[in-house]
C-alpha positions as CSV (number, residue, x, y, z in Angstrom):
1,X,7.0,-20.1,16.8
2,X,4.1,-18.4,18.6
3,X,3.7,-14.8,17.6
4,X,2.9,-12.0,20.0
5,X,-0.8,-11.4,20.1
6,X,-1.8,-8.0,18.6
7,X,-2.9,-6.6,22.0
8,X,0.4,-7.7,23.6
9,X,2.4,-6.3,20.7
10,X,0.5,-2.9,21.0
11,X,1.4,-2.8,24.7
12,X,5.0,-3.8,24.1
13,X,5.5,-1.1,21.6
14,X,4.4,1.6,24.1
15,X,6.9,0.6,26.7
16,X,10.3,2.5,26.9
17,X,12.5,-0.5,25.9
18,X,15.8,0.4,24.3
19,X,16.2,-1.0,20.8
20,X,19.3,-1.9,18.9
21,X,19.5,-0.7,15.4
22,X,21.6,-2.4,12.7
23,X,22.7,-0.2,9.9
24,X,25.1,-0.9,7.0
25,X,28.6,0.3,6.7
26,X,29.9,1.3,3.2
27,X,31.6,-2.1,2.9
28,X,28.3,-3.9,3.7
29,X,29.2,-5.0,7.3
30,X,26.6,-4.3,9.9
31,X,26.9,-1.7,12.6
32,X,24.8,-1.9,15.7
33,X,24.0,0.7,18.4
34,X,21.3,1.1,21.1
35,X,18.7,3.7,20.4
36,X,15.4,5.1,21.5
37,X,12.4,4.6,19.2
38,X,8.7,5.6,19.0
39,X,5.9,3.6,17.4
40,X,3.3,5.7,15.7
41,X,1.4,3.4,13.4
42,X,2.5,2.7,10.7
43,X,6.0,3.9,11.3
44,X,8.8,3.7,13.9
45,X,10.5,7.1,14.6
46,X,14.1,7.5,15.5
47,X,16.0,10.6,16.5
48,X,19.7,11.3,16.0
49,X,22.2,13.9,15.0
50,X,24.0,14.4,11.8
51,X,27.3,13.5,13.4
52,X,26.3,10.1,14.6
53,X,27.7,7.2,12.7
54,X,24.4,5.3,12.4
55,X,22.7,8.4,11.1
56,X,25.4,8.9,8.4
57,X,25.0,5.2,7.5
58,X,21.2,5.5,7.1
59,X,21.7,8.5,4.9
60,X,24.0,6.3,2.7
61,X,21.8,3.2,2.8
62,X,18.3,3.2,4.1
63,X,18.1,-0.5,5.0
64,X,18.0,-1.2,8.7
65,X,16.9,-3.7,11.3
66,X,15.7,-2.9,14.7
67,X,15.6,-5.3,17.6
68,X,13.7,-4.6,20.8
69,X,14.0,-7.0,23.7
70,X,12.5,-6.8,27.2
71,X,12.1,-8.9,30.3
72,X,9.2,-6.9,31.8
73,X,6.4,-6.3,31.8
74,X,6.2,-8.6,28.8
75,X,9.2,-11.0,28.3
76,X,9.7,-10.9,24.6
77,X,11.3,-9.4,21.6
78,X,10.3,-7.6,18.5
79,X,12.4,-7.3,15.4
80,X,11.6,-5.0,12.4
81,X,13.4,-4.9,9.1
82,X,12.7,-2.0,6.7
83,X,13.9,1.2,5.3
84,X,14.5,4.4,7.3
85,X,14.2,7.8,5.7
86,X,15.5,11.1,7.0
87,X,12.9,13.7,8.1
88,X,14.6,17.1,8.5
89,X,14.2,20.7,9.4
90,X,13.1,23.1,7.9
91,X,10.8,21.0,5.7
92,X,9.2,19.2,8.7
93,X,8.8,20.2,12.3
94,X,10.7,17.4,14.0
95,X,10.2,18.7,17.5
96,X,6.8,17.2,18.4
97,X,8.0,13.6,17.8
98,X,11.3,14.4,19.4
99,X,9.4,15.6,22.5
100,X,7.3,12.4,22.5
101,X,10.6,10.4,22.6
102,X,11.9,12.4,25.5
103,X,8.6,11.9,27.4
104,X,8.7,8.1,26.7
105,X,12.2,7.6,27.8
106,X,12.9,10.4,30.3
107,X,9.4,10.9,31.6
108,X,8.3,7.3,31.6
109,X,4.8,8.2,32.3
110,X,5.6,9.9,35.6
111,X,4.4,13.6,35.8
112,X,7.0,14.2,38.5
113,X,9.7,13.8,35.8
114,X,8.3,16.7,33.7
115,X,11.2,19.0,34.7
116,X,13.7,16.3,33.6
117,X,11.8,15.9,30.3
118,X,11.9,19.7,29.8
119,X,15.6,19.9,30.4
120,X,16.4,16.9,28.2
121,X,14.2,18.3,25.4
122,X,15.7,21.8,25.6
123,X,19.1,20.2,25.2
124,X,17.9,18.2,22.2
125,X,16.9,21.4,20.5
126,X,20.5,22.7,20.7
127,X,21.9,19.8,18.6
128,X,21.9,19.4,14.9
129,X,19.0,16.9,15.1
130,X,16.9,15.0,12.6
131,X,14.4,12.2,12.6
132,X,14.2,8.9,10.7
133,X,10.9,7.4,9.7
134,X,11.4,3.6,9.7
135,X,8.9,2.0,7.4
136,X,8.6,-1.7,8.5
137,X,8.6,-4.3,5.8
138,X,9.1,-7.4,8.0
139,X,8.0,-7.9,11.7
140,X,9.0,-10.8,14.0
141,X,7.4,-10.6,17.5
142,X,7.7,-13.3,20.1
143,X,6.1,-13.4,23.5
144,X,8.6,-15.5,25.5
145,X,6.0,-16.2,28.2
146,X,4.4,-18.7,25.8
147,X,7.3,-19.7,23.6
148,X,8.1,-23.4,23.7
149,X,11.1,-23.6,21.4
150,X,11.5,-24.8,17.9
151,X,10.2,-28.3,17.1
152,X,13.7,-29.8,17.0
153,X,14.4,-28.3,20.4
154,X,11.2,-29.7,21.8
155,X,11.9,-33.2,20.4
156,X,15.4,-33.2,21.8
157,X,14.1,-32.2,25.2
158,X,11.5,-34.9,25.1
159,X,14.1,-37.5,24.2
160,X,16.2,-36.4,27.1
161,X,13.3,-36.8,29.5
162,X,12.5,-40.3,28.3
163,X,16.2,-41.3,28.6
164,X,16.4,-40.1,32.2
């Protein structure tokens, strides 16, 4: 399967696409939830609160998988498997990365949205918040604009064309 070119992947990772993280319940079953994320090479940063189920699950088992899918400006998806580790106050100032997340998703590169970012960020600071540093071990990135399907799919499609 064609992989996403590095420059396309770099652009994709800057876009405010919502991701879906899979964490593990105590019984081993997966749990998924949409989240915001921030790529700062070589890590992916996530923010949550101590009361959120997925945060509690990461505290119990660091293994996670993150799937990011988008239809524009690049139709594709990126999947990352790795371990996520808590980064907490007071040992680390979590607010600069938290602010970058607010700018990415609330501000979306529009200076006119600064008041919205400021309000959102101020609210974040009232919550019992922490960060997670996701350390990617496995990447899968597909640019769907150039994807032609798996070989078996292509062979089947060719057979159907010759039969018709």
